[in-house]
N, C-alpha and C positions, 0 to 999 in steps of 0.2 A: 465277915469271917469266912463265908463260903468262897467269896471272890479271892481272898488272901490265900486260902489253901489251894484253890484251883490255879492261881498264878504261880505259886511255888512249885506245883507239880509240873506245869508247862515249862518253867525255867530249868528244872532238873532234866527234862527230856531234851531241851535245846538251850544249852548254856550260853551260846553266842560266841562271837569272834574274840572278845577280850579274854574270855576263859580259855579259848583255844590257843591264843598267843602265849599264855602262861603255862599251857599244858606240857610244853617241851621239858619243863623242869619238874613236873609232878609225877608221882608214881602211877596215877590212873591214866597214863598215856595209852591211846589206842583201845579204850574200853567203852567206846560209844557206838552210835548207830549211824545210818545214812541220813538221818534227819538233821537238817541245819536250820539256823535261824536267819531270816531275812532282816528282821529288825523288830521294833516294838510298835504295837498299834492296838486297835480295838478289834476284838474277835467275839464270836457268839459264845455265851457262857452256858454252862450246864445248869446253872441255877434257874429255876422256874417258879414263878408265883402263879399258882393255878386259879381258875375261876374267872368270872367276868367282872371287870372293873366297875365299881359302883359310881366312882367320880374321877375327876382329873388326877387327884393325888394318887389313887390306886393305879391308874393307867401309867402314870409317870414311874411308879415303883416297879411295875411289870417291865417297863422299857429299860430302866436302869439295871434291873436284875439280869436281864437277858444279854447285857453287853459287858465284856470283861476288858477294861482299859489297861494300857501299858503291858500288854501281854505279848509273848513271843509269837511271831508268825512263822511257823515251822513248815518246811517242805522236804521231800526226798530229793536231794540234789542229783542223785544218780539217774533220775528219770528224765532229766533235761530241764535246764533253767535258762531262759533267754532274758538278759538284762539289757534294757534299752535306756537311751538318754545320752547326755554329753559324755564324751569318751572318758574324761577324768573321773566323773562320778560313777558311771556304769562300771568301769574297770575296777574301781575301789570296792564296790559292792561284790563284784565277782571274786576279787581276792579274798574277801571275808568268807565267802562260801568255800573256796578252795582250802583256806587255812583251817576251817572247821573240819572239813573232811580229812585233811592230813593229820589232824590231832585226834580224830575219833576212830579212823580206820587204819589198820596196819598195812604195810606194803603188800602183804599176802592177800589182803581183802580188796585192794584197789590199786590200779596202776594209772598214773596221771601223765599226760603229755601236753605240752604247750603247742599251739598251732601258729604262733607268730612271735617276733622278738620281744614283745612286751612281757611274755611269760618265760623268758630264758632262765629266770631265777628258779623255776621248777627243777632245773638240773641238780640243784643242791639237795632236793628231797630224795629220800630213799625210795619213795613211791614211783620215781621215774624208772626204777629197775625192779618194780614189784611184779608179782605173779598173778594178781587178781584181775578182775574185769577192767578194761581200759576206759578211762574218762578223758576226753579231749577238752581242753580249755582254750578259749580265745576267740578271735573274730571268725576263724574258719571252722569252729566246732559245729557238729551236727546236732540233731534234736536229742541225741542221747548224752550230750555233754553240757558244759556251761559256756554259753556263747554270749558275745557282746554285739549289740546292734545300735545303730544311730536312733531309730524310732521303732515303735511297735508295728508300724506298717511294713517294716523290712523283715519281720520275723516269719519264717516259713512254717508250715504246719508240722506238728509232731512234738512240740515242747509241752511238757506237763505244766510248767509254770512260766508265765510271762510277766515281767516286772518292768515298770517304767520309773526311772529316778528323775525327779524334777529339781531337787535341791539337796543340800547336805542333810536336811531334816524332813524331807518330804518325798515320798514315793508311793506308788499304787500298784496293786496286783491287778492286772487286766483280766476282765471276765472272759474275753475272747480276743483273738488276733485283731488288732486295729480298733477295738472298742476301749474307750478311755475311762469315764469318770465313775463307773458303777462298782468298781472293785474295792477291795479292802485297802484303806490308806494306812501308812505306817511311816515311822522314822527309820531309815535304813541304817544298818551297821556297815561302816566303811573301814578299810584297812589300807594304809599307805604302802607304797612299794618298799620303802626302807624297813617298815615293821615286818613286812612279809619276808624280806631277805634275811633279817636278823632271826626271825623265827625258823626259817629253813636252815640257817647256819647252826643254831642251837640244837635243832633236831638232828642234824648231821653229826655234830660232835657227840651227842648222846648215843647215837647208834654206832659209834666207832669209826666214823669217817670212811665208810665203805665206798663213797663216790670217788670216781677217778676222773672228774671233770674240773676244769679251772673255775674258781668262784666267779660269779657274775658281778657281784658287788662285795666289797670287803671293808669292814670298819677297822681303823687303826687300833682302836681300844681292844679289839678282840685278839690282837697279836701279842704274844709275850715278848718283852724287850730282850734283845740279844745282850749277852754279857761278854766280858773280855776286856783286856787292857788296851786294845787297839780301837778300831772304829766300826766294829760289826754292828749292823742295824737290820732289824726286821721290819720291812714296810711293804711286803708283797707276798703273794702265795701262788703256787702253781697247783697242778692236779694232785700232787702228793703232800701238799701242806705248805707251811710258811717257808719263805726263802730268806736266808740271811746274806747280806752283802757287806763285805768289809772293805772300806776304802783303802786301808793300809795294805791288806793282803792282796786284794784284787786290783788295786790301782797302781800307783799312788794317786792318780787323778782319773776323772771320769768325764765322759761326754754323754749328754742326754739330748736326744732329738725327739721332736714331736710336732705334728701339725697343729694349727689352731683348733682348739676344742678337743684335743686328744687327751688332756689331763696332765699337761706338763707341770703346771703350778702345783697341782695336788701332789704329784710325785715328789717334787722338791720339798714341799712342806712335810710330807710324811717321812721322807728320808732324814730331814733335819731332826724331827722329833725322835726318830729311831736312834740316831746317833747320841742324842743328849739324854734320853729317857733314863738310862741307868748309869750316867756319868756326871760327875760334879763339874762345875765351871773351871776348876783347876786342872781338869783332864782334857777338856775339849772346848774350844771357842769357835763361834760361827760368825763370819762376816758375810753379809748379804748384799748383793749388788743387783738391782732391778732396773734395767735400762728403760723399762716401760713406765716407770713412775712409782713403783713400790706398793701398789694396792694389794697385790697378792701376798707379799712378804710382811706387810706391816704388823699383822697379829703376832708374828714371831718375835717382834722387838721386845715383847714382855718376858721372854726367856732370859734367865740370868746368864746363859752361855753366849748370847748374842752380843758381840762387842761393837757392832756397827751396822747400820742400814743405809746404803748408798743408793739414793733414788734420783739424784740430779747430777748429771755429768755434762751439763751444758757449759760452754765457755771455759773459764779457768778451773772449774771443778774437775775436769778430766785430768788436768795437770796435777791438781791436788791429790787425786787418787793415785796417780803414778808415783808421786813423791812419798805418799804415806806408805804404800805397799813396799816401795824400795827401802824405806827406812826400817820397816819390819824385817825385811830380809837381812839387812846389815846388823840389826840388833841381835837377831838369832845367831848369826855367824859369830858375833863377838862373844855371846854366852857360850857357844860351843868351844870357842878358842880358850876361854877362861877355864873351862873344865877339861881341856885337852881331850875333847870328845869329837868323834866323827859323825855321830848320828844322835838324834834326840832320844832314841831308845837306850843309849848308853848312860843317860842322866835322868832316870825316871823321877818324876815329881818336880823337876826344875822348870820345864816348859810345857804348857798345854799344846796339844795339836790344834792348829788353826785351819778350819775348813772355809774356803772362799767359794761361795755359791753365787754363780752369775747367771741370771736369766736373760734371754735375748743376747747371747754372747756375740753372734755373728753381726747383728745390727750394731752392737757396741763397737766392734772393730772397724766396721765400715765408717762409722762416724768419727772414731778417734784411732787412727792408725798407730799413733805413738804408744798405745797400750799393748799392741801386739808383741813387740820385743820383750816387754816386762813379763807378760804371762808366759811367753816361751821360756824365759830365764827361770821363772818360778817353777815351771813344769820340769825343767832339767835338774834343778837343785832342791826342789821342795821335799822330796822323800826324807833326806837327811835332816832338813831344817824343821820337819814336822808341819809343813804347809801343804795343804791338799786342795786341788781345784775340782769343782763340779761345774762344768760349763754346759749350759742348756741353750738350745737354739732350735729354730724351726727347720732351717736348711743349712747344715754345716758344710756340705761339699762345696769346695771352691773358695771358702772364706777362712776356715780354720786351717792354718798352715801345717804342712806335714811335720815340721820340727816340733810343733806343739802337740799334734795328734799322736806322734810316736810315743810320747810319755803318758798318754791317757789310755791305759790298757783296759780299764773298765768302761764298758759301753752299754747304754740302755737306750732303747728306741721304742717310743710309742708309735702310733700310726703315722706314717709319712706319706707324702704325695707320690713319690716315685720309687721305683726299684733301685735307681741309681743312688738316691739318698740312703735307702736301707742298706745297700751294699757298702757304702762309705762308712756307715756307723758300725754295723754289726757283721759285715762280710757276707751277708745273705739277703735274699729278697723278702724275708719273712715279715719285716715290719711294714712293708707296703701292702701286704695281704691281710693285715689285721682288720677286722670289721669296723666300719665307721660308727656303729651303734654300741660299741663296747668302750666307752670312755674309761681310761685307766688300764686298758689291756696293753701289755708291752712285751718286748723280747729283750732279755738280758744276756749279754755275752760275758761269761766268766771263763777266761782263758780261751779254750777252743770249744767250750760247751755253750749252746744256745738253749735258753729256757723261756718258754712263754709263761707269763705271770699276769696276775691281776694286782694292780697297785691299790693299797689300802687308802681309804679316804679318812682324813683326820677331821674331827669336829672341833668347834670352838672350845668345848669343854676339855678336850684333850690338851690343848695348848694352855688353857687356864690352870689345869692341874699341875703343870710344870713351871708356871710363871713364878717369878720371885726376883730378889735382888742379891747381888754378890759383888764383892770387891775383886775385880779382875783387871788385868792390864788391858788397855784398849789401844790396839795398833791404829785404829781409825777413830779420830775425834769428829764429832758432828761439826758441820760448818758453823762459822761464827753467826750469832743470832742477828736477825735483821734489825732488831731494836735492843739496845743494851742499856740496862738500868745501872746507874752509877753505884747503886747499893750492891751490885754483884762484884764490884772490884774490891779486892782485899787490901789494896794499898790506897790510902786517901790521896796520894799524889798522882795516881794513875788516871788517865783520861780515856783509856780504851783497852782492847785486847788485840794481840797480834797472833795470827795463825802461823804456826811453825810445823807444818807436816813433815818436814825433813827430820825433825827431832821428836815428832809425835807428841807435841805439847802445845800449849798456849802460853804466851808471855804477856805480862802487863805492859802497857805503853805509857811511858812517862815523858811528856814533852816539857822538859825543864830548861834551865838556862844553858845547859850544855848543848842543847839542840838548836839554840837560837843564835842569830836571826833565822826564823823559820818562814818558809813560803808555803801557803796552802792554796792549791788550785782546784777548782771544781765548778761545774755548771750550775744552772738554776736548781734550787731545792736539793742540792747535794749534801748540805749540812755544814757549809763553811761557817756561817754565823754561829751555829750551835757549838762547833768545835772551838771557835775563838772564845765564846763565853765559858765553855768548860775549862779552857786553859786559864782564863781569868779567875775562875772560882778557886783554883788550886794555887794561885800565885800568892805568896805570903805577904807581899808588900803592896805598894801603890800601883794601880793599873789605870791606864787611860784607854778608852775604847772609842774608836771613830768609825762610823759606818760610811755609807756612800755619800753622805752629806759633805760637800766640799768645805763648808765653814768649820765643822767639827774636825775634819781631817787636817785642815790647815793649822788650826790652833793646837791640836794634839801633837803634830809634828814640830811645831814651833816650840812647844814646851819641852819635847824630847831633845831638840837641838840645844836649848839653854841648859838642860841637865848634862848634856855631853860637855859643854863648856865649863859648867860649874857642878862637878859630881857631888851627889848627896846620897840620899837613900835610894836603893834600887827601884827602878821604874820599869813597868811592863807596858809597852806600847802595842796596841792591837789596832790595825788598820784594815777594815773590811772593804771589799769591792774597790780595791785600789785602781782598777782600770776604769770604773765608773767615775771615781773622783777625778782622775786625770782628764776625762772627757768633759767635765763640767768647769774646768779652769780655762782661763784665757791662755794664749800662747806664752805670754810673759810670765804668768803665774805658774804654768807648767814647768818652765825652766827653773824657777826658784824652788818649787815644791819637789821636783825630781832631785835637784841638788841636795836639798835638805834630807830627803829620804836616803839618798846614797850615803850622806854623812852619818846618819844614825846606824845604818846597816854596817858600815865600815868601822866606825869608831865607837859605837854605842856600848858594845860589850865591855870594853876596858873602863868605861865610865859608869857601869852599872845600869845601862839602858838596854833592855832586851826587847826585841821587836818580833812581832808575828804579823805577817802581811798576807791577806787573802785576795784572790782575784778569780774571775771566770776564765780569763786568758791573759797572756802577757802582751801588753802593747809594745810596739816597736820602740817607743820612746823610753820604756822602762826595762828593756831587755838586759842591758849591761848593768843597770842598777840592781834588779832583782837577782842577777847572777851572784851577787854578794851574799845571798842567803846560804847558811851553812847546810841546811837540810830542806827537803821538799816533801810535802804530803800531797798525794794526788787523790782527790775525791772523784766522783763520777763526772766524766767529761762527755760532751755530746757525741764524739766519734772516736774511733780507734786512732785516726790520723792525729787528732788533737792530743790524745793521750800519749802517743809516741813523740809528738813534737814537744810535749812538756817534759819529756825525759823518761816516760814509762816504757817498759818492755811490752811488745805487742800481745804476748800471751797473758799479761796481767789485766788487760782491758776487759771490763764486764759491763755491758750496757744495762744489765739488770741490777747493778749495785744499788743497795738501799741507801737512803739518806744516812750520813755518818759513816758509810763504808768507804774504804779507800785502800791505797797502796802506800806503804812507808818502808823505806829500806828494802824495796823489792818484795815485800811481804804484804799479804792481805791483812787489813786491820779493820776494826769496827770501833768507832768512838761512842762514848756514852753521851746521852743527852744531858744538857745542863739542868740545874734546878730551875723550876718554873718561876720562882720568886727572886731569882738572882738579879741584882741590879749592879751593872758595871759602872764605875765612875766615868762621867763624861766631862769634857772641857766646857767652860762657859761659852755661850753662843755669842754674846755681845756685851759691850760696856754700856751701862745706862747713861743717857745724856741729860745734863741738868744745867739750868741757867743761874743757879744760885750764886756762883762766883763770877758771873759775866760770861758771855758766849759770843763767838763769831760764827755766822752761817754764810756759807757760799752755796748759792742755789741758782740754777738756770731759771727757775720760776719764782718771781717775786711773791706771788700769792701763796705759793707753797711755803716759802720761807716765813712769811708773816703768820701763816696759820700755825706753823711749828713754834714760833716765838710766843704766840698767844697760848698755845697748849702748855708750854713750859712755864707759864705764869710770869712772863717778862713784864717788868714795871716800866721799862723804857726800851723803845725800839729805835735804833739809828739805822735809817734806810738810805743807803747811798743812792739808790734809785736812778743810777745812770747820770746823776748830776755832776757838777764840777766842784761841789763842796768838799772840804777836807774831812777825812775819816779820823775818828778819835784814835789816840795812841793808848788809851786805857779805858776800861769800862767799870762802872759801878756794879755792885751786887744786883742781880736780877735784871741786868741790862743786856740787850742783844743787839749786835750790829749785823745787818744783812746786806747782801749785794750779790750780783751775778759775777762770774769769773772775770769778765772784762772790766767790771768796775773795780774789783779788788786788784787787778793788774795795774790799774792807774793809781792805786794807793799802796804800793808795795812797802814803802817806808813805814807808814803807820801799821800796816799789817804785820811787819816784822816785829814791831813793838808789842802789838796785841798778842802775837803767838808766844811771846815770852811769858805772858801772864794768864792767857785764857785758851781753852780748847777751841779749835776751828773745825766746824762740822761741814762736810761736803754732802749736800743733799741733792740727789738726782743728778749727779755730775758724772762725767766720764773720767777714766784714769788719766787721760791727757790733761784734763782740767786741773786735776790734783797736782800733777807734776809741774805744770806751768805756774800755778799759783804758789806752790811751796818751793819752786826752784830746786826740786829734789827728785831723784829716781828711786826713792825708797820703795820696797816691795809692798804692794797693797794686798791686804787679805781679801779673799773672795766674799762677795755679798750674795748669798743665796736665799736668805730668809726674807720674809715680808717686812717692809719698813726699815731696811738696813741702810746704813750710811757709813762713810769713812770719817774718822775723828783724828785730827792731828793734835796730839797732846803737847803741852808746853815743853816737854823734854825733847821733842822732835820725833817721837815714835808715832806711827799712824796705825790706829787700831780700828776694829769694827765697832760701830755703835748702833743704838736703836732709840729713836724718839718715841715716847709713849703713845702719842697720837697715831703715829704711823704703824706702830706695833698693833694697836687696837684695830686698825683697818685690816 
């Protein structure tokens, strides 16, 4: 109880930094003493247990009674306090002492002055103009002030109190200069610079704002939003108070300059917040362009007023930006014409004002010269159309053309590197003379007037307070997604999305029969196969899919040709990797297959056969054939040269195109991925070979022929064996006649008879063997699979077959 009462008494005498920070809003301001609190620790207590201890317990009681834990360590700060330790911690403790003095003593009782730039925020306090005794604060303060040193060994004589800070919760009062561990240990009270600045600003407002200095730091939340029907915004303050900037009245466009680290991004963010804080999305929209990558502007995307954030202008995206903004200009011109109006102000409530904020504008123009004329045109016509530009850059001189700058009457410059840059922006050298340690300090030119201001800094909470959703017209649509889910497509027949920046919209892509025959060109992993499968998913009828396997491609095309001759139900033919297929065929097969492909592309549509052909590149042998395609989709190709050679415009080439991304009808498209479980019908690979009705085998290897006959379960084997015996003209069930090509050429007459009744299998033979034995130049299908063979059927057709034993191998 004694300790509790004693502790409460000590707290009342030295309430500490937290109480001081709140004192600016309390009625008991400036009703304290010079005593300030260093922190909380153990101090000697007035409680005494008299007498001599009889045992250890009594001794322990006397010791505990004589020490008051968690008590304020109070000192008279005006007698001189030296704070030692790491600069961050020592300065934070010194701030706590200054804040306490400013809250407890009136300006008439104490005058404070900072000795170095760290203490420039003291200018906000009325004590800097006080009439009382002077207290100097900072690294250069003498023994009668509050000074900061690196270590206790650096402290000169004369300071009444020497404190050394070790950590955020550990400090010690030194007994003497340079002596360390014997002093009182305590947990120091620390105050951040931000808290100190906010305290000084609140104190200044309470005392009537008598200071005539520019704020050192300024919080956006402390500024009242500007009202009005135009674009007035309060995001800065000068010595006389908040400064309102109206982009409509003072503009209609603005140029913002500032060196790296001067606070350019903070200026743009605070300005944007100032414009939207008191206005609905129907009144003002913001389009953000950040050539550096969008990290600074990204938090602003949560604002309902923000209709686009452009962060990637590499490759075709620069052209896309040009077309989107040009489309917005045309749209607004049409709306004005419809209302027979000359200015957006003549039709209130119809069009919101659109503010285009561009960071690193000079770098943007250097990289994309084509955007220069567009911005110049917008600057010339923007006032009437309600489009306003805020163009920020590090060095505008020599990059921003005079025709553009002439329409940017509003100029703001943070610190710049040279007087020439300052003169170009604001017409004076003032911006080059701004101090480097004043981040956010700027000069604004409003007409002929120059005003030095401090830009307010917005916090994440300020943006969050204005975040939300709204249904607004978006002149800028985000780029197509790198991965498109088919579920996002509103039409089940669509296979993708088409970007139409000229019309400020996206269209569904439907690759139906009206677009076929269709050619799809793309490099490896560009999404050709996925696109073909997606098209097959949406085809209502029969579909045949052939990949790079020459057997499947041959059979699929053969089926399609038969359907052209005998039209029936609609058929969709999809041939993937057509260039790879061609490379795996013999010269003779290439001629036949190319002719068949041309036949399907030329005549298939009339017979209900619709074809989609995909390739990595167009082989010379297929150039005229693939020219029969009605339309072409260009997916990502290895080089711009190949893209142009395939028929694409140079500006539509994008080496970063994601899989499924491409160009169709000169527009950027993104195709949806097919369903993972989708199975496209494939043609049969081979006819099974059986000896059940009798079989003829022509083989260069007699052993291989006999092994095949045995595997087929032949009950009788007639082996010509190169002898002079006669060959049979007919075979019983499960009988097999075998011989090499030369043997069968010696028995052509019986062979002709056998061909009328039994299949003839050519096992391990060349195409020349087949033609000699059959006395025919019939087209032979390719044999690409394991254990394949040619089979001449009794009707005369030659098909692909497979022996079971050979397939097993």
